[in-house]
C-alpha positions in Angstrom: -44.1 -52.6 3.3 -42.7 -52.4 -0.2 -39.1 -53.6 -0.1 -38.4 -54.4 -3.7 -40.0 -53.4 -7.0 -39.5 -53.4 -10.8 -39.0 -50.2 -12.7 -37.6 -51.6 -15.9 -39.5 -49.4 -18.4 -37.4 -47.1 -20.5 -37.2 -43.5 -19.4 -38.6 -42.1 -22.7 -41.6 -44.3 -22.4 -42.2 -43.4 -18.7 -41.9 -39.7 -19.6 -44.5 -40.1 -22.4 -46.9 -42.2 -20.2 -46.9 -39.6 -17.4 -46.7 -36.5 -19.6 -43.3 -35.5 -18.2 -40.2 -34.0 -19.6 -37.2 -36.3 -18.9 -34.2 -34.9 -17.1 -30.7 -35.7 -18.4 -28.6 -38.4 -16.7 -31.5 -40.6 -15.6 -30.5 -44.0 -14.2 -31.3 -47.1 -16.3 -34.3 -49.1 -15.4 -34.0 -52.1 -13.1 -36.3 -55.0 -12.7 -35.1 -55.7 -9.2 -34.9 -52.3 -7.5 -33.7 -52.4 -3.9 -33.4 -49.9 -1.1 -30.8 -47.1 -1.8 -30.9 -47.8 -5.6 -31.3 -44.9 -7.9 -34.9 -44.7 -9.3 -37.0 -42.4 -11.5 -39.8 -40.3 -10.1 -42.3 -37.9 -11.6 -42.4 -34.4 -9.9 -44.3 -31.2 -10.6 -41.9 -28.2 -10.6 -42.0 -25.4 -13.1 -43.1 -28.3 -15.4 -43.8 -32.0 -14.9 -40.5 -33.7 -14.9 -39.2 -37.3 -14.8 -36.1 -37.0 -12.6 -33.7 -39.2 -10.6 -33.8 -39.9 -6.9 -32.3 -42.3 -4.4 -34.8 -44.8 -2.9 -34.5 -43.9 0.8 -36.1 -40.7 2.0 -33.7 -38.4 3.8 -35.0 -35.0 5.0 -32.4 -32.3 5.5 -32.2 -32.8 9.3 -31.6 -36.5 9.1 -27.8 -36.4 9.4 -27.0 -37.4 12.9 -30.5 -38.4 13.8 -30.4 -41.6 15.9 -33.9 -42.9 15.1 -33.6 -42.8 11.3 -32.7 -45.9 9.2 -29.2 -45.9 7.8 -30.3 -45.6 4.2 -33.3 -43.3 4.8 -36.9 -44.4 4.8 -37.9 -46.5 1.8 -41.6 -46.4 2.9 -43.8 -44.0 4.8 -46.9 -45.2 6.6 -49.8 -43.3 4.9 -52.1 -43.4 8.0 -49.7 -41.3 10.1 -47.6 -39.5 7.5 -49.3 -36.2 7.8 -48.6 -35.9 11.5 -45.0 -37.2 11.1 -42.1 -34.8 11.6 -40.2 -36.8 9.0 -42.9 -37.1 6.3 -45.6 -34.5 7.0 -43.8 -31.5 5.4 -43.1 -33.5 2.2 -46.6 -34.8 2.0 -47.8 -31.2 2.0 -45.3 -29.8 -0.5 -43.1 -32.5 -2.1 -45.3 -35.3 -3.5 -44.1 -37.4 -6.3 -45.2 -40.4 -8.4 -43.0 -43.5 -8.5 -43.7 -45.5 -11.6 -43.5 -49.3 -11.2 -44.0 -52.3 -13.5 -44.7 -54.4 -10.4 -43.6 -55.0 -6.8 -42.5 -58.1 -5.1 -43.7 -59.9 -1.9 -42.8 -63.3 -0.5 -44.8 -66.3 0.8 -42.6 -67.2 3.8 -44.1 -70.7 4.2 -42.0 -72.5 1.6 -38.2 -72.9 1.9 -36.8 -70.9 0.3 -39.6 -68.3 0.4 -41.6 -68.1 -2.8 -41.5 -64.6 -4.4 -44.6 -63.2 -6.2 -44.8 -60.3 -8.6 -47.8 -57.9 -8.1 -48.5 -55.9 -11.2 -51.2 -53.9 -12.9 -54.1 -55.7 -14.7 -53.8 -53.1 -17.5 -50.7 -52.3 -19.5 -49.9 -49.0 -17.9 -47.4 -49.0 -15.0 -48.5 -48.5 -11.4 -48.3 -44.9 -10.1 -47.1 -45.3 -6.5 -47.8 -42.3 -4.3 -44.5 -41.0 -3.0 -42.8 -38.1 -1.2 -39.4 -36.7 -2.1 -36.6 -34.3 -1.1 -34.7 -31.9 -3.3 -31.2 -32.9 -4.1 -28.0 -30.8 -3.7 -24.4 -31.1 -4.7 -23.7 -33.1 -1.5 -26.7 -35.4 -1.7 -29.1 -36.7 -4.4 -32.8 -36.2 -4.3 -34.4 -38.9 -2.2 -37.9 -40.6 -2.2 -40.1 -42.9 -0.3 -43.2 -44.9 -1.2 -46.4 -44.3 0.8 -47.9 -47.6 2.0 -51.3 -48.5 3.3 -53.1 -51.6 4.7 -53.2 -54.3 2.1 -56.3 -55.1 0.1 -57.9 -58.5 0.2 -55.9 -59.8 -2.8 -52.5 -58.9 -1.4 -53.2 -59.6 2.3 -52.3 -63.3 2.2 -48.8 -62.3 1.2 -48.3 -59.1 3.3 -50.3 -56.8 5.5 -49.1 -53.6 3.7 -49.1 -52.5 0.1 -48.0 -49.3 -1.8 -50.6 -46.6 -2.3 -51.5 -47.0 -6.0 -52.9 -43.7 -7.3 -56.0 -43.5 -9.4 -55.4 -39.8 -10.3 -51.9 -38.6 -10.9 -52.7 -35.0 -11.8 -54.5 -34.3 -8.5 -51.7 -35.9 -6.5 -49.0 -33.8 -8.1 -50.9 -30.5 -8.2 -49.1 -28.1 -5.8 -52.4 -26.4 -4.8 -54.3 -29.7 -4.2 -56.5 -29.4 -1.1 -55.1 -31.4 1.8 -58.3 -33.4 2.3 -58.1 -34.6 -1.3 -54.5 -35.7 -0.7 -55.5 -37.6 2.4 -58.4 -39.2 0.6 -56.1 -40.6 -2.1 -54.2 -42.6 0.6 -56.2 -45.8 0.5 -55.8 -49.4 -0.7 -56.5 -50.1 -4.4 -59.4 -52.2 -5.4 -58.6 -55.9 -5.7 -59.1 -55.9 -9.5 -56.4 -53.3 -10.0 -53.7 -55.9 -9.3 -52.7 -59.3 -10.5 -50.4 -61.7 -8.7 -48.2 -64.4 -10.0 -45.2 -66.5 -8.8 -41.8 -65.7 -10.1 -38.3 -67.2 -9.9 -36.4 -67.1 -6.6 -33.7 -65.4 -8.6 -35.4 -62.1 -7.6 -34.2 -62.9 -4.0 -30.7 -61.8 -5.0 -30.5 -58.0 -5.3 -27.7 -58.2 -7.9 -30.0 -60.2 -10.3 -31.7 -58.1 -12.9 -33.6 -58.4 -16.2 -37.1 -58.8 -17.5 -36.9 -62.6 -16.9 -37.5 -61.9 -13.2 -41.1 -61.0 -14.1 -41.8 -64.2 -16.0 -44.6 -66.2 -14.5 -43.7 -69.6 -13.1 -47.1 -71.1 -12.9 -50.8 -70.4 -12.3 -51.7 -67.1 -10.8 -53.0 -66.9 -7.3 
């Protein structure tokens, strides 16, 4: 599961890094993004675009569905997404990239639980594999992060992790073969991520700012 992540980078820099044209009225970045928050996603329409979405995937038929989470699905399980009524159609036709500076997981042993940031070993933001829905006048576009079994580096903190894409172009290509899409749904190599303890201030969803990513001590 990915229940909190950082997307603090400026929109103009994200657009440049991912070769996208930025939409107007993009939400500001947050270093403590929580479910139902507005986020920025990269989609391939007539052109590659950085656009706004709500974190919480809501397909058109969701209204009134009894089994759906209240705010939509923030995560989609990669191993079963293709066969899912909720996620399968979007995985085929509405894939997106969700940029992230880092995501957070917690060591539940201490009291209070100790949060850790998990970020890229290189300077470029993570490219999370995502799915999205089109927006309308009544509802904004929505998105979910695809998750997979954790690699060995992350497993001590949590058994799931976001799918971190190696190849953005192939993921976003509308005509990408389905077997290539499925093949991209795998854990990242251990060396792709670095993990470090951060302040318990991140536990409060109203707290924000780059200081939330500051390292408290030795990396694990």
